[in-house]
C-alpha positions as a printed Julia matrix, in Angstrom:
334×3 Matrix{Float64}:
  -0.1    0.21   -0.04
   2.73   2.42    0.76
   4.24   1.59   -2.78
   1.05   2.36   -4.23
   0.56   5.98   -2.38
   4.4    7.06   -3.18
   3.29   6.4    -7.07
   0.54   8.63   -6.87
   1.96  11.96   -6.31
   4.75  10.66   -8.98
   2.1   10.33  -11.59
   0.54  13.61  -10.65
   3.99  15.32  -11.16
   4.49  13.77  -14.61
   1.14  14.59  -15.88
   2.17  18.34  -14.93
   5.61  17.67  -16.57
   4.28  16.7   -19.26
   1.44  19.46  -19.82
   3.72  22.18  -19.14
   6.64  20.98  -21.71
   3.55  20.45  -24.28
   3.83  24.22  -25.07
   5.42  25.34  -28.48
   6.31  28.57  -26.14
   5.32  30.76  -22.96
   5.1   34.22  -21.91
   3.78  35.93  -18.61
   3.43  39.13  -17.76
   0.7   41.91  -18.06
  -3.13  41.19  -17.08
  -4.33  44.05  -19.08
  -4.25  42.13  -22.4
  -4.91  38.75  -20.81
  -8.71  38.46  -22.83
  -7.48  39.09  -25.95
  -4.12  36.84  -25.73
  -6.49  34.05  -24.72
  -8.93  34.73  -27.41
  -5.86  34.98  -29.83
  -4.31  32.09  -28.58
  -7.13  29.7   -29.06
  -7.75  31.0   -32.68
  -4.19  30.63  -33.44
  -4.33  26.96  -31.83
  -7.02  25.91  -34.17
  -5.42  27.6   -37.07
  -1.89  26.1   -36.58
  -2.01  23.55  -33.88
   0.36  25.46  -31.74
   0.33  25.51  -28.02
   0.93  28.75  -26.32
   1.41  29.06  -22.63
   0.16  32.72  -21.28
   0.44  33.53  -17.46
  -1.35  36.82  -16.2
   0.75  37.83  -13.3
   1.39  41.56  -13.94
   3.46  43.82  -15.7
   6.35  44.01  -13.27
   6.25  40.07  -13.04
   6.69  39.3   -16.37
   9.25  41.71  -16.87
  11.46  39.91  -14.24
  10.64  36.68  -15.66
  11.99  38.01  -19.0
  15.11  39.09  -17.56
  15.52  35.97  -15.89
  15.01  33.86  -19.21
  12.18  31.97  -17.26
   9.66  32.5   -19.96
   9.6   32.79  -23.79
   8.14  36.14  -24.06
   6.79  38.74  -21.51
   3.65  41.36  -21.67
   4.01  44.45  -20.68
   1.65  47.78  -20.4
   4.82  49.7   -19.2
   7.09  50.13  -22.09
  10.65  49.83  -21.26
  13.19  52.62  -22.84
  15.74  51.59  -25.38
  18.49  52.08  -22.58
  16.66  49.44  -20.5
  15.96  47.09  -23.38
  20.05  47.16  -24.6
  20.97  46.75  -21.3
  18.6   43.52  -20.99
  19.4   42.59  -24.22
  15.62  42.5   -25.12
  13.47  43.49  -28.29
  10.06  45.18  -27.71
   6.89  45.71  -29.96
   3.26  46.61  -29.43
   0.26  44.12  -29.76
  -3.04  46.05  -29.21
  -4.46  49.2   -27.67
  -6.58  48.9   -24.69
  -8.55  51.44  -22.21
  -8.8   51.79  -18.62
 -12.08  52.76  -17.18
 -13.04  54.2   -14.15
 -15.29  51.78  -12.86
 -17.74  52.08   -9.9
 -20.19  50.48   -7.48
 -23.03  52.95   -7.17
 -26.33  51.52   -8.21
 -28.36  53.73  -10.29
 -26.26  56.4   -10.83
 -24.93  57.46  -14.11
 -21.72  58.68  -12.81
 -19.62  61.42  -14.56
 -15.99  62.33  -13.59
 -14.11  65.09  -14.18
 -10.37  65.5   -14.65
  -9.68  67.02  -11.53
 -12.62  64.64   -9.58
 -10.45  61.83  -10.67
  -7.04  63.41   -9.05
  -8.96  64.39   -5.96
 -10.09  60.76   -5.25
  -6.78  58.99   -6.22
  -4.91  61.89   -4.26
  -7.38  60.94   -1.06
  -8.91  64.43   -0.99
 -12.2   63.79   -2.06
 -13.37  61.48    0.28
 -17.45  61.31    0.34
 -19.5   60.84   -2.95
 -21.32  64.07   -2.49
 -18.25  66.19   -2.27
 -18.56  69.13   -4.27
 -15.71  68.46   -6.92
 -17.86  65.49   -7.67
 -21.37  66.67   -7.27
 -20.31  69.55   -9.77
 -20.45  67.33  -13.29
 -23.3   65.32  -11.95
 -25.91  68.38  -11.23
 -29.49  66.71  -10.7
 -28.25  63.43   -9.4
 -28.8   62.67   -5.65
 -25.05  61.46   -4.64
 -25.02  59.27   -1.38
 -23.29  61.0     1.94
 -21.04  57.63    1.86
 -17.27  57.11    2.31
 -15.46  56.41   -1.14
 -13.41  53.15   -0.97
 -10.84  53.61   -3.86
  -9.48  50.28   -5.36
  -6.05  50.22   -6.61
  -4.07  47.15   -8.13
  -1.95  45.78   -5.22
   1.02  44.39   -7.47
   3.37  45.68   -9.88
   1.15  47.04  -12.77
   1.53  48.05  -15.96
  -2.18  49.59  -15.19
  -0.93  51.54  -12.71
   1.8   52.9   -14.62
  -0.65  54.22  -17.35
  -2.82  55.44  -14.81
  -0.27  57.24  -12.96
   0.81  58.41  -15.93
  -2.55  59.8   -17.11
  -2.91  61.52  -13.19
   0.58  63.37  -13.89
  -0.95  64.8   -17.27
  -3.82  66.04  -15.17
  -2.81  66.72  -12.09
   0.45  69.04  -10.84
   0.19  68.01   -7.3
   0.04  64.22   -8.29
   3.02  64.79  -10.81
   5.02  66.52   -8.25
   4.46  64.16   -4.98
   4.05  60.65   -6.75
   4.68  61.03  -10.83
   4.17  57.63  -12.81
   4.77  54.57  -11.02
   4.19  50.89  -11.62
   3.77  50.46   -7.99
   3.16  52.95   -4.64
   2.04  53.6    -1.16
  -1.65  55.35   -2.51
  -2.18  58.63   -0.23
  -5.26  58.53    2.11
  -6.77  55.88    4.13
  -9.75  54.94    2.08
  -7.87  52.81   -0.5
  -8.07  48.88   -0.87
  -5.98  46.86   -3.64
  -6.76  43.89   -5.65
  -4.46  41.51   -7.46
  -4.36  41.7   -11.12
  -6.99  43.6   -13.13
  -9.37  40.99  -12.32
  -8.85  41.17   -8.67
  -9.67  45.04   -8.85
 -13.0   44.19  -10.81
 -13.74  42.03   -8.15
 -12.8   44.4    -5.42
 -15.32  46.6    -6.89
 -18.2   44.6    -7.64
 -18.03  43.23   -3.89
 -17.26  46.84   -2.14
 -20.41  49.43   -2.02
 -19.39  52.8    -2.78
 -16.25  51.79   -4.45
 -14.55  53.26   -7.39
 -11.06  52.18   -9.04
  -9.44  52.02  -12.34
  -9.69  48.29  -14.24
  -9.41  47.61  -17.71
 -12.27  47.91  -20.1
 -12.77  43.99  -20.87
 -12.57  43.16  -17.06
 -14.76  45.74  -16.4
 -17.01  44.59  -19.12
 -16.66  40.8   -18.23
 -17.55  41.74  -14.59
 -20.52  43.86  -15.47
 -19.45  46.88  -13.73
 -20.94  50.33  -13.84
 -17.98  52.53  -15.8
 -18.18  56.54  -15.67
 -18.48  59.0   -18.21
 -15.3   60.89  -17.91
 -13.84  64.09  -18.97
 -11.09  64.31  -21.91
  -8.68  67.19  -22.24
 -11.17  69.23  -24.47
 -13.57  69.12  -21.51
 -15.92  66.68  -23.34
 -17.6   64.06  -21.32
 -16.76  60.62  -22.9
 -18.4   57.12  -22.55
 -15.64  54.16  -22.69
 -16.65  53.08  -26.31
 -14.69  51.75  -28.99
 -15.53  54.1   -30.9
 -13.82  56.43  -28.25
 -10.95  54.3   -28.06
  -9.98  54.32  -31.86
 -10.31  57.98  -31.61
  -7.42  57.9   -28.79
  -5.3   55.34  -30.1
  -5.23  57.11  -33.8
  -2.77  60.02  -31.45
  -0.18  57.17  -30.61
   3.14  58.08  -31.3
   4.72  54.45  -31.38
   7.79  54.26  -34.14
  10.34  51.68  -34.5
  13.45  54.04  -34.07
  13.09  53.98  -30.82
  11.53  50.49  -30.01
   7.95  51.87  -29.88
   8.44  53.27  -26.76
   5.81  55.34  -25.99
   2.8   56.08  -23.54
  -0.88  57.28  -24.59
  -2.6   59.36  -22.14
  -4.42  62.58  -22.25
  -4.55  62.84  -25.88
  -5.99  65.73  -27.64
  -8.81  65.81  -29.82
 -12.64  65.9   -29.67
 -14.63  62.49  -29.2
 -11.02  61.27  -27.68
 -11.36  58.7   -24.82
  -8.56  60.05  -22.48
  -7.04  56.53  -20.74
  -5.81  54.38  -23.35
  -2.76  52.47  -23.28
  -0.69  50.36  -25.6
   0.45  46.85  -24.22
   3.41  45.68  -25.34
   5.91  42.41  -25.91
   9.56  41.69  -24.9
  11.53  38.98  -26.45
  15.29  37.71  -25.67
  17.65  39.07  -28.31
  19.73  36.13  -28.33
  16.81  33.53  -28.7
  16.03  34.39  -32.6
  14.74  30.74  -33.57
  12.04  30.99  -30.6
  11.36  34.51  -31.5
  10.28  34.05  -34.83
   7.58  31.6   -33.47
   6.64  34.59  -31.34
   6.34  36.73  -33.84
   4.62  34.53  -36.24
   1.81  34.34  -33.7
   1.38  38.13  -33.45
   1.91  38.38  -36.83
  -1.37  36.25  -37.55
  -3.19  38.06  -34.89
  -2.27  41.4   -36.25
  -4.17  39.61  -39.54
  -6.58  37.53  -38.19
  -7.69  38.65  -34.59
  -9.31  42.04  -35.43
 -12.31  41.1   -34.72
 -11.61  39.03  -31.67
 -10.01  42.28  -29.99
 -12.91  44.48  -31.19
 -15.48  42.2   -29.26
 -13.48  42.71  -26.29
 -12.99  46.62  -26.44
  -9.55  46.5   -27.46
  -8.02  48.7   -30.61
  -6.13  46.43  -33.45
  -3.36  47.91  -34.36
  -3.76  50.02  -37.79
  -1.83  48.65  -40.9
   0.76  51.16  -41.24
   1.56  50.35  -37.58
   1.96  46.59  -38.24
   3.75  47.16  -41.56
   6.58  48.96  -39.08
   6.78  46.07  -36.92
   7.22  43.66  -39.51
  10.33  45.87  -40.68
  11.67  46.05  -36.93
  11.19  42.34  -36.68
  12.92  41.69  -39.76
  15.8   44.34  -38.6
  16.1   42.6   -35.65
  16.19  39.06  -37.49
  13.27  37.87  -35.52
  10.97  36.92  -38.7
């Protein structure tokens, strides 16, 4: 009997090892694009038979895995500078553009949030829902006199990087005190953290009178209310694919600097103000494996637009994917 008992965990280990080794290549990192990556991975598998594993664990963890060469590719919403890429011997390219929502738990209220209100909530200065800075954009709406719970990422996150980049654009106080970060100690005593975008969405869903930043796909999946927010032109824009596309068109993504850019608070009418490109990292020395990774993304650029759009992501325009292909050729990874 003891012999059988010892064999059981060994058999389980063999099954686990077999399932892991079955992947043609594996990645980890950003949770922001996880839903669209899973759609693309499933479609690519059906078309080619290739098996891809991608673990959603946050941009910081993905970058760490990539630098340690623990994965074949990594996802990050916080792009690395050309200097950082050179030091780590990595290449970088964008995959898709998505949006960050201000999702909230206030049943029966169609909330508008001004630029100032978003900054004041993040800074811990607006502490009640009926504070003047929030009420001003919601005339005629009976806001409750309830304390705000601000929900943020508890782990190192590219979503936090892009949200704090946006905050730095709309608030001089935020820029001087906190700046752009992937992880930070949030000001005030009214906040709570969630791991991954799914964790933030879950916290908002279960916490009355809460608000937080979460990617559109996870907000939609969890049926969260999403605020209409003020853009740079002074318009209040709802989170819709049309507004995301208008913002994505303002992106300045160029191969000459390894596509290092952040999109936040762009100019223009009809623009949804909190959008972000998400990026892929591959190791410079693993060209044969890199070619498998770029083949997957090349296929996704050409065949995955419908999957991306239905999840609220903006597919990259053909002009940009041509630049990415040229970058791959230059680096010898296509």
